[in-house]
ZAZAGU-708755 format. One line per field, with one value per residue: x, y, z of N, C-alpha, C in turn; residue in three letters. Coordinates in Angstrom, 3 decimals, padded with zeros to 6 digits, always signed. Example, Ala and Ser with C-alpha at 12.3 -4.5 7.8 and 13.67 -1.06 7.14 Angstrom:
2
nc1 = +013.190,+012.850
nc2 = -005.690,-002.250
nc3 = +007.800,+007.080
cac1 = +012.300,+013.670
cac2 = -004.500,-001.060
cac3 = +007.800,+007.140
cc1 = +013.200,+012.900
cc2 = -003.300,+000.030
cc3 = +007.800,+007.870
res = ALA,SER
# end
This chain:
210
nc1 = +011.048,+009.163,+008.498,+006.329,+005.631,+004.233,+002.701,+004.064,+003.187,+002.378,+003.642,+003.609,+001.845,+000.158,-001.054,-002.512,-004.227,-005.673,-006.025,-005.089,-006.393,-004.094,-001.937,-000.641,+002.398,+004.113,+007.366,+010.222,+013.221,+015.218,+014.207,+012.647,+009.592,+006.821,+004.040,+000.837,-001.304,-004.469,-006.677,-007.476,-005.761,-003.170,-000.241,+001.837,+004.095,+006.969,+007.415,+010.068,+010.645,+009.282,+009.167,+010.307,+009.120,+006.508,+005.472,+005.889,+004.223,+001.513,+001.223,+001.458,-000.977,-002.990,-002.859,-001.401,-000.636,+000.207,+002.355,+002.130,-000.296,-002.466,-004.161,-006.403,-007.107,-007.847,-008.161,-008.461,-010.782,-012.720,-012.771,-013.813,-016.189,-017.623,-017.845,-019.583,-021.960,-022.713,-023.130,-025.330,-025.344,-023.267,-020.345,-017.496,-015.144,-012.855,-010.929,-008.166,-004.967,-004.743,-007.256,-008.515,-007.297,-008.382,-011.132,-010.813,-009.879,-011.752,-014.299,-017.479,-017.962,-019.902,-021.195,-021.615,-022.529,-022.178,-020.479,-018.180,-017.445,-016.857,-014.714,-012.748,-012.345,-011.189,-009.121,-007.405,-006.828,-005.332,-003.148,-002.108,-001.198,+000.610,+003.461,+004.157,+005.288,+004.464,+001.763,+001.653,+002.723,+000.721,-001.580,-000.636,-000.491,-003.037,-004.772,-006.958,-006.495,-007.876,-008.919,-008.876,-006.669,-004.933,-003.036,+000.131,+002.197,+000.954,-000.356,+001.709,+002.975,+000.749,+000.091,+002.521,+004.334,+006.503,+008.322,+007.108,+009.104,+010.576,+009.303,+009.002,+009.041,+006.851,+005.310,+004.610,+003.082,+000.913,-000.104,-000.718,-002.739,-004.840,-006.276,-008.166,-010.542,-010.679,-012.145,-012.569,-010.189,-008.383,-005.897,-006.499,-009.039,-009.770,-007.552,-006.757,-007.936,-006.366,-004.068,-004.192,-004.962,-002.643,-000.844,-001.793,-001.260,+001.521,+001.979,+000.985,+002.822,+005.237,+004.740,+004.320,+006.896,+008.132
nc2 = +005.423,+003.370,+001.329,-000.882,-001.063,-002.960,-002.997,-004.881,-007.781,-006.695,-006.180,-008.921,-008.030,-006.281,-008.039,-009.644,-007.803,-006.821,-006.723,-004.007,-002.084,-001.558,+000.667,+000.849,+001.761,+003.718,+004.066,+005.730,+004.843,+005.366,+004.897,+006.759,+008.299,+008.349,+008.236,+007.127,+004.233,+003.560,+002.044,+002.766,+005.640,+004.595,+003.820,+001.551,+001.947,+000.980,+001.788,+002.697,+004.055,+006.548,+010.093,+010.997,+013.302,+013.101,+010.934,+012.076,+014.254,+013.202,+011.609,+013.722,+015.383,+013.569,+011.477,+011.865,+010.307,+007.811,+006.143,+005.268,+004.142,+001.304,+000.834,+002.063,+005.506,+006.334,+008.869,+010.555,+009.524,+009.881,+012.724,+013.253,+011.984,+013.557,+015.978,+014.857,+014.372,+016.959,+018.009,+016.452,+014.694,+012.466,+013.933,+014.002,+011.450,+010.585,+008.682,+006.666,+006.400,+003.597,+002.555,+004.110,+002.550,+000.134,+000.786,+001.586,-000.738,-002.724,-001.899,-000.048,+003.502,+004.879,+006.836,+005.418,+004.152,+001.398,+000.666,+002.076,+000.682,-001.840,-000.867,-000.328,-002.758,-004.193,-002.607,-003.039,-005.725,-005.455,-003.977,-006.033,-007.799,-006.622,-004.442,-001.099,+000.265,-001.361,-000.949,+001.887,+001.889,+000.431,+002.150,+004.462,+003.774,+003.265,+005.359,+008.018,+010.884,+012.857,+013.865,+011.503,+010.306,+007.760,+006.808,+007.880,+008.008,+008.260,+010.613,+012.508,+012.410,+013.137,+015.777,+017.252,+016.334,+014.751,+011.871,+010.140,+009.988,+012.226,+014.705,+017.912,+019.370,+021.197,+020.318,+017.767,+018.349,+019.532,+017.403,+015.722,+017.053,+016.634,+014.384,+014.541,+015.821,+015.266,+016.421,+018.908,+020.183,+019.787,+020.921,+021.583,+022.034,+023.878,+026.164,+028.114,+027.217,+024.749,+025.675,+026.987,+024.884,+023.297,+025.086,+024.831,+022.245,+022.279,+023.906,+022.353,+020.184,+021.477,+022.287,+019.844,+018.888,+017.840
nc3 = -033.511,-031.696,-028.688,-026.975,-023.429,-021.322,-018.219,-015.736,-013.443,-010.298,-006.954,-004.354,-002.412,-003.700,-005.509,-003.668,-002.326,-004.594,-007.993,-010.211,-012.991,-015.552,-017.554,-020.664,-021.591,-024.076,-025.253,-026.480,-028.514,-026.751,-024.289,-023.243,-021.961,-024.076,-024.943,-023.624,-023.772,-022.502,-020.198,-017.581,-016.586,-015.360,-013.740,-012.516,-009.970,-007.941,-004.404,-003.999,-006.288,-006.100,-005.313,-002.269,-001.321,-002.121,-000.603,+002.077,+001.858,+001.376,+003.732,+005.592,+005.035,+004.928,+006.875,+009.574,+011.944,+010.804,+010.881,+013.557,+014.354,+014.274,+012.051,+012.193,+013.553,+016.620,+017.829,+015.793,+014.502,+016.785,+016.693,+014.223,+014.575,+016.459,+015.170,+013.148,+014.650,+015.471,+012.966,+012.130,+010.311,+008.324,+007.729,+007.940,+007.742,+008.996,+008.080,+007.921,+006.091,+005.671,+005.995,+003.876,+001.718,+002.101,+001.586,-001.150,-002.286,-001.525,-000.873,-001.176,-001.990,-000.382,+002.384,+005.079,+008.280,+008.779,+006.760,+007.491,+009.734,+008.545,+007.174,+009.061,+010.171,+007.920,+007.527,+009.821,+009.452,+007.077,+008.145,+009.797,+007.801,+006.028,+005.566,+006.696,+004.552,+002.277,+002.433,+001.846,-000.737,-002.172,-001.693,-002.905,-005.441,-006.060,-005.541,-006.497,-008.545,-009.972,-013.425,-014.632,-013.748,-012.151,-009.300,-008.235,-010.154,-012.598,-012.028,-011.701,-014.296,-015.774,-014.792,-014.620,-016.413,-015.661,-014.044,-010.984,-009.138,-009.662,-008.889,-007.458,-004.084,-003.983,-006.148,-005.330,-003.111,-004.315,-005.763,-003.621,-002.252,-003.903,-003.223,-001.357,-002.584,-005.947,-008.011,-007.220,-006.719,-008.849,-010.929,-013.538,-013.509,-011.581,-011.025,-009.059,-006.879,-006.689,-006.158,-003.749,-002.047,-002.318,-001.096,+001.560,+002.182,+002.059,+004.304,+006.287,+006.048,+006.812,+009.403,+010.445,+010.526,+008.322
cac1 = +010.782,+008.640,+008.053,+005.432,+006.104,+003.009,+002.934,+004.265,+002.505,+003.022,+004.063,+002.696,+000.859,-000.851,-001.884,-003.301,-005.234,-006.485,-005.371,-005.508,-006.251,-002.907,-001.835,+000.519,+003.383,+004.916,+008.579,+011.062,+014.264,+016.125,+013.521,+011.921,+008.089,+006.357,+002.618,+000.271,-002.684,-004.994,-008.144,-007.422,-004.515,-002.668,+001.138,+002.381,+005.554,+007.256,+007.684,+011.412,+010.642,+008.449,+009.812,+010.103,+008.258,+005.198,+005.223,+005.732,+002.935,+000.396,+001.116,+001.044,-002.187,-004.038,-002.776,-000.095,-000.116,+000.183,+003.296,+001.839,-001.673,-002.651,-004.977,-007.310,-006.713,-008.996,-008.311,-009.097,-012.251,-013.431,-013.045,-014.847,-017.613,-018.281,-018.257,-020.748,-023.005,-022.921,-023.725,-026.499,-024.936,-021.824,-019.570,-016.157,-014.931,-011.774,-010.369,-006.600,-004.582,-005.014,-008.715,-008.926,-006.862,-009.389,-012.204,-010.407,-009.812,-012.858,-015.674,-018.031,-017.591,-020.965,-020.907,-022.566,-021.827,-021.791,-019.361,-017.104,-017.152,-016.147,-013.580,-011.815,-011.899,-010.381,-007.721,-006.642,-006.281,-004.273,-001.956,-001.560,-000.683,+001.380,+004.236,+003.651,+005.804,+003.571,+000.504,+001.854,+002.972,-000.518,-002.478,-000.237,-000.816,-004.629,-005.612,-007.493,-005.927,-008.574,-008.481,-008.741,-005.335,-004.912,-001.794,+001.016,+002.996,+000.163,-000.625,+002.975,+003.077,-000.409,-000.017,+003.825,+005.202,+007.649,+007.965,+006.769,+010.428,+011.232,+008.637,+009.498,+008.091,+005.571,+004.421,+004.167,+002.009,-000.166,-000.697,-001.310,-003.865,-005.990,-006.882,-009.524,-011.625,-010.105,-012.935,-012.629,-008.982,-007.674,-005.459,-006.937,-010.353,-009.827,-006.170,-006.689,-008.326,-005.451,-002.867,-004.536,-004.826,-001.216,-000.051,-002.162,-000.428,+003.070,+001.950,+000.946,+004.120,+006.192,+004.185,+004.647,+008.468,+008.674
cac2 = +004.196,+003.177,+000.021,-000.938,-001.617,-003.245,-003.072,-006.200,-007.791,-005.863,-006.937,-009.887,-007.230,-005.772,-009.188,-010.031,-006.849,-006.802,-006.336,-002.898,-001.899,-000.963,+001.324,+000.402,+002.981,+003.787,+004.655,+005.859,+003.994,+005.819,+004.502,+007.849,+008.210,+009.091,+008.468,+005.995,+003.840,+003.137,+001.834,+003.733,+006.118,+004.098,+003.119,+001.030,+002.081,+000.596,+003.040,+003.175,+004.939,+007.674,+010.981,+010.955,+014.473,+012.579,+010.118,+012.885,+015.163,+012.318,+011.231,+014.860,+015.928,+012.484,+010.571,+012.203,+009.308,+006.737,+005.169,+005.004,+003.546,-000.098,+000.750,+003.328,+006.404,+006.699,+010.278,+011.211,+008.964,+010.530,+014.113,+013.226,+011.509,+014.629,+016.758,+014.381,+014.437,+018.358,+018.454,+015.646,+013.640,+012.097,+014.824,+013.662,+009.927,+010.316,+007.607,+006.743,+005.858,+002.088,+002.646,+004.497,+001.586,-000.834,+001.304,+001.475,-002.253,-003.728,-001.250,+001.035,+004.799,+005.533,+007.186,+004.634,+003.607,+000.007,+000.691,+002.567,-000.378,-002.652,-000.225,-000.527,-004.314,-004.465,-001.931,-003.796,-007.029,-004.956,-003.680,-007.163,-008.517,-005.888,-003.523,+000.315,+000.732,-001.983,-000.228,+003.209,+001.657,+000.199,+003.279,+005.657,+003.352,+003.071,+006.568,+008.834,+012.385,+013.637,+013.932,+010.173,+009.908,+006.934,+006.598,+009.109,+008.102,+008.773,+011.973,+013.269,+012.570,+014.037,+017.272,+017.859,+015.794,+013.916,+010.727,+010.460,+010.149,+013.626,+015.813,+018.757,+019.527,+021.922,+019.509,+016.697,+018.840,+019.730,+015.863,+015.065,+017.861,+016.303,+013.129,+014.886,+015.989,+015.612,+017.145,+020.210,+020.802,+019.592,+022.376,+021.754,+022.560,+025.072,+026.506,+028.867,+026.059,+023.872,+026.420,+027.232,+023.490,+022.975,+025.812,+024.265,+021.027,+022.668,+024.512,+021.144,+019.432,+022.265,+022.143,+018.420,+018.764,+016.939
cac3 = -033.384,-030.237,-028.313,-025.853,-022.273,-020.577,-016.637,-015.200,-012.225,-009.039,-005.674,-003.754,-001.652,-004.695,-006.089,-002.621,-002.209,-005.765,-009.310,-010.835,-014.393,-015.996,-018.686,-021.576,-021.920,-025.239,-024.983,-027.683,-028.517,-025.580,-023.083,-022.542,-022.047,-025.360,-024.675,-022.976,-024.071,-021.153,-019.725,-016.758,-016.583,-013.951,-014.056,-011.114,-009.620,-006.545,-003.565,-004.231,-007.407,-005.778,-004.594,-000.854,-001.100,-002.315,+000.549,+003.225,+001.519,+001.595,+005.229,+006.436,+004.904,+005.010,+008.028,+010.362,+012.771,+010.000,+011.371,+014.908,+014.578,+013.708,+010.930,+012.455,+014.491,+017.540,+018.091,+014.595,+014.446,+017.638,+016.356,+013.141,+015.150,+017.141,+014.145,+012.452,+015.590,+015.521,+011.686,+011.979,+009.120,+007.911,+006.858,+007.998,+007.986,+009.876,+007.644,+007.865,+004.715,+005.551,+005.782,+002.525,+000.976,+002.353,+000.800,-002.528,-002.710,-001.186,-000.414,-001.876,-001.363,+000.323,+003.639,+006.016,+009.541,+008.642,+005.839,+008.194,+010.539,+007.739,+006.825,+010.195,+010.370,+006.862,+007.616,+010.803,+008.638,+006.070,+008.961,+010.377,+006.779,+005.065,+006.217,+006.436,+003.156,+001.316,+002.386,+001.240,-002.096,-002.706,-001.682,-003.777,-006.861,-006.243,-005.290,-007.709,-008.552,-010.933,-014.832,-015.055,-013.387,-010.924,-008.908,-008.360,-011.484,-013.644,-011.709,-012.026,-015.758,-016.342,-014.485,-014.679,-017.389,-015.186,-013.234,-009.647,-008.493,-010.035,-008.478,-006.266,-002.883,-004.373,-006.921,-004.557,-002.244,-005.199,-005.976,-002.319,-002.002,-004.752,-002.738,-000.633,-003.768,-007.123,-008.968,-006.737,-006.549,-010.028,-011.404,-014.967,-013.343,-010.664,-010.751,-007.853,-005.622,-006.503,-005.532,-002.227,-001.389,-002.450,+000.062,+002.766,+002.436,+002.443,+005.756,+007.247,+006.068,+007.529,+010.934,+010.979,+010.458,+007.123
cc1 = +010.266,+008.425,+007.196,+005.990,+004.860,+003.335,+003.020,+003.454,+003.184,+003.570,+003.259,+001.574,-000.183,-001.702,-002.894,-004.507,-006.149,-005.743,-005.951,-005.535,-004.874,-002.970,-000.709,+001.310,+004.144,+006.197,+009.498,+012.298,+015.331,+015.377,+012.659,+010.445,+007.635,+004.769,+002.071,-001.029,-003.208,-006.210,-008.341,-005.985,-003.757,-001.338,+001.653,+003.680,+005.814,+007.602,+009.077,+011.609,+009.644,+009.311,+009.386,+009.107,+006.826,+004.684,+004.966,+004.414,+001.697,+000.157,+000.743,-000.318,-003.401,-004.125,-001.445,+000.497,+000.026,+001.119,+003.083,+000.643,-001.628,-003.693,-006.113,-006.856,-007.926,-009.135,-008.947,-010.581,-013.191,-013.872,-013.892,-016.176,-018.310,-018.767,-019.733,-021.962,-023.604,-023.687,-025.083,-026.392,-023.550,-021.156,-018.196,-016.030,-013.929,-010.931,-008.781,-006.344,-004.933,-006.563,-009.248,-008.360,-007.916,-010.629,-012.055,-010.441,-010.927,-014.170,-016.241,-017.800,-018.732,-020.693,-021.926,-021.832,-021.406,-020.563,-018.153,-016.679,-016.358,-014.680,-012.424,-011.389,-011.005,-009.001,-006.826,-006.100,-005.195,-002.978,-001.275,-000.851,+000.518,+002.280,+003.728,+004.012,+004.819,+002.315,+000.521,+001.919,+001.526,-001.464,-001.915,-000.320,-002.261,-005.258,-005.983,-007.185,-006.727,-008.077,-008.175,-007.402,-005.419,-003.459,-000.735,+001.824,+002.156,-000.257,+000.500,+003.135,+002.021,-000.275,+001.435,+004.704,+006.547,+007.226,+007.672,+008.047,+011.104,+010.607,+009.098,+008.698,+006.754,+004.684,+003.988,+002.993,+000.722,-000.919,-001.339,-002.542,-005.042,-006.799,-008.282,-010.746,-010.917,-010.748,-012.990,-011.264,-007.926,-007.177,-005.937,-008.449,-010.497,-008.299,-005.994,-006.864,-007.071,-004.208,-002.938,-004.584,-003.392,-000.632,-000.520,-001.404,+000.983,+003.062,+001.887,+002.190,+005.118,+005.912,+004.478,+006.116,+008.822,+009.058
cc2 = +003.950,+001.718,+000.131,-001.519,-002.013,-003.480,-004.478,-006.465,-007.218,-006.838,-007.927,-009.195,-006.807,-006.832,-009.609,-008.937,-006.678,-006.165,-004.915,-002.613,-001.176,-000.133,+000.599,+001.751,+002.697,+004.668,+004.624,+004.912,+004.260,+005.470,+005.682,+007.887,+009.106,+009.371,+007.186,+005.710,+003.220,+002.794,+002.775,+004.334,+005.799,+003.439,+002.893,+001.243,+001.762,+002.073,+003.574,+004.088,+006.208,+008.692,+010.906,+012.202,+014.011,+011.836,+011.085,+013.886,+014.390,+011.996,+012.572,+015.394,+014.785,+011.608,+010.760,+011.121,+007.931,+005.766,+004.670,+004.050,+002.115,-000.219,+001.833,+004.221,+006.813,+008.001,+010.964,+010.814,+009.658,+011.966,+014.187,+012.863,+012.718,+015.579,+016.300,+014.527,+015.974,+018.711,+017.697,+014.815,+013.448,+012.978,+014.611,+012.020,+009.690,+009.014,+007.816,+006.255,+004.323,+001.924,+003.050,+003.470,+000.559,-000.489,+001.199,+000.168,-003.081,-003.305,-000.419,+002.410,+005.592,+005.720,+006.654,+004.197,+002.189,-000.139,+001.043,+001.467,-001.657,-002.219,-000.434,-002.025,-004.654,-003.710,-002.408,-004.932,-006.489,-004.802,-004.966,-008.099,-007.856,-004.799,-002.182,+000.608,-000.086,-001.297,+001.095,+002.938,+001.291,+001.368,+004.401,+005.088,+003.237,+004.409,+007.290,+010.399,+013.307,+013.540,+012.488,+009.547,+008.956,+006.673,+007.752,+009.191,+008.710,+010.295,+012.850,+013.457,+013.435,+015.488,+017.984,+017.215,+015.122,+013.003,+010.986,+010.573,+011.607,+014.761,+016.683,+018.730,+020.050,+021.246,+018.295,+017.131,+019.157,+018.465,+015.469,+015.762,+017.428,+015.052,+013.498,+015.172,+016.245,+016.442,+018.575,+021.016,+020.385,+020.668,+022.489,+022.156,+023.796,+025.423,+027.261,+027.947,+025.251,+024.446,+026.532,+025.862,+023.115,+023.755,+025.284,+022.917,+021.248,+023.239,+023.271,+020.383,+020.131,+022.104,+020.752,+018.057,+017.853,+017.900
cc3 = -031.961,-029.960,-027.073,-024.586,-021.422,-019.091,-016.275,-013.956,-011.136,-007.957,-005.156,-003.022,-002.655,-005.223,-004.963,-002.572,-003.402,-007.071,-009.674,-012.265,-014.736,-017.265,-019.462,-022.034,-023.173,-024.995,-026.334,-027.425,-027.261,-024.230,-022.469,-022.831,-023.269,-025.202,-024.064,-023.479,-022.868,-021.095,-018.647,-016.790,-015.430,-014.428,-012.652,-011.062,-008.128,-005.619,-003.686,-005.373,-007.318,-005.032,-003.178,-000.433,-001.088,-001.048,+001.793,+003.011,+001.846,+002.982,+005.969,+006.270,+005.091,+006.384,+008.826,+011.165,+012.006,+010.498,+012.781,+015.114,+013.886,+012.664,+011.086,+013.671,+015.411,+017.774,+016.655,+014.276,+015.510,+017.163,+015.126,+013.480,+015.745,+016.190,+013.408,+013.331,+015.566,+014.133,+011.501,+010.922,+008.982,+007.271,+006.876,+008.447,+008.870,+009.445,+007.592,+006.458,+004.629,+005.350,+004.396,+001.523,+000.938,+001.577,-000.670,-003.135,-002.633,-001.023,-001.397,-001.306,-000.469,+001.763,+004.725,+007.210,+009.479,+007.713,+006.523,+009.101,+009.745,+007.311,+007.854,+010.350,+009.267,+007.071,+008.726,+010.326,+007.770,+006.925,+009.398,+009.094,+006.167,+006.096,+005.850,+004.951,+002.027,+001.251,+001.631,-000.329,-002.783,-002.769,-002.810,-005.275,-007.093,-006.257,-006.534,-007.523,-009.585,-012.308,-015.280,-014.710,-012.059,-010.567,-009.132,-009.633,-012.483,-013.414,-012.010,-013.448,-016.414,-016.054,-014.784,-015.779,-017.006,-014.406,-011.677,-008.785,-008.689,-009.508,-007.293,-005.226,-003.223,-005.182,-006.123,-003.714,-003.167,-005.384,-004.746,-002.012,-002.825,-004.196,-002.188,-001.568,-005.026,-008.062,-008.484,-006.804,-007.943,-010.635,-012.896,-014.643,-012.605,-010.285,-009.418,-006.783,-005.410,-005.840,-004.045,-001.515,-001.417,-001.156,+001.365,+003.204,+002.748,+003.844,+006.669,+007.251,+006.859,+009.048,+011.375,+010.855,+009.498,+006.033
res = VAL,TYR,ARG,ALA,VAL,THR,GLY,LEU,PRO,GLY,SER,GLU,ALA,GLU,ARG,THR,VAL,GLY,ALA,MET,PRO,ARG,ALA,THR,THR,ILE,VAL,ASP,VAL,LYS,GLY,ARG,HIS,ALA,PHE,THR,ILE,PHE,GLU,GLU,GLN,ARG,LEU,HIS,VAL,PRO,LEU,SER,ARG,MET,SER,ARG,HIS,LEU,VAL,ASP,ALA,ILE,VAL,ALA,ILE,GLU,ASP,GLN,ARG,PHE,TYR,GLN,HIS,GLY,GLY,PHE,ASP,VAL,ILE,ARG,VAL,ALA,GLY,ALA,GLY,VAL,ASN,ASN,ILE,LEU,GLU,GLY,ARG,ILE,GLU,GLN,GLY,GLY,SER,THR,ILE,THR,GLN,GLN,LEU,ALA,ARG,LEU,ALA,PHE,LEU,THR,PRO,ASP,LYS,ALA,TYR,ARG,ARG,LYS,LEU,GLN,GLU,VAL,VAL,LEU,ALA,THR,ARG,LEU,GLU,ASN,THR,PHE,SER,LYS,GLU,GLU,ILE,LEU,GLU,LEU,TYR,LEU,ASN,LYS,ALA,TYR,PHE,GLY,ASP,GLY,LEU,TYR,GLY,VAL,GLU,ALA,ALA,ALA,LEU,GLY,TYR,PHE,GLY,LYS,HIS,ALA,ARG,GLU,VAL,SER,VAL,ALA,GLU,ALA,ALA,LEU,ILE,ALA,GLY,LEU,VAL,LYS,SER,PRO,SER,THR,TYR,ALA,PRO,THR,VAL,ALA,PRO,GLU,ARG,ALA,ILE,ALA,ARG,ARG,ASP,LEU,VAL,LEU,ARG,VAL,MET,HIS,ASP,SER,GLY,VAL
# end
């Protein structure tokens, strides 16, 4: 016997930034996940129901100064800018987690300098409106992790058959490593690349002391 549990409205932060397509989860009589009917494979969960390993891995590989900056990281942007000049085109964006959230919620993914400026402005507004924890929760529920999986709960269930709160350090590192290029690092597409990327995330986590 199964019952449907449709995603409830999220936090005030999520409703303000923008509604996300949700999945309907089918659970058995004991409340265990059975399967999901979805438009996008996305299951919203609060930050309190995500493994700390996931948060640490994402911050370590995507934005190590997340808790210090106000929406954009001048040092990171400057480094990316120098690389882009050397390459003669936009190769690196230097985007913080907050900038990535701004792009996911409001902007197109094209690599244009005007869009980058919009990203910075929106990121600053997000930082002035929401706490760091709210920004992380929104980002971790919006980010794409490959195989049609949006958000860390869907990624954890899709790749490991467990909830986001249950993943190990290694599993969290693999999920975090997908953000850069899900089509490149998805373990269902390229297991060797996925493992190499996971190991890089683990090294970065170790070096950053998390």
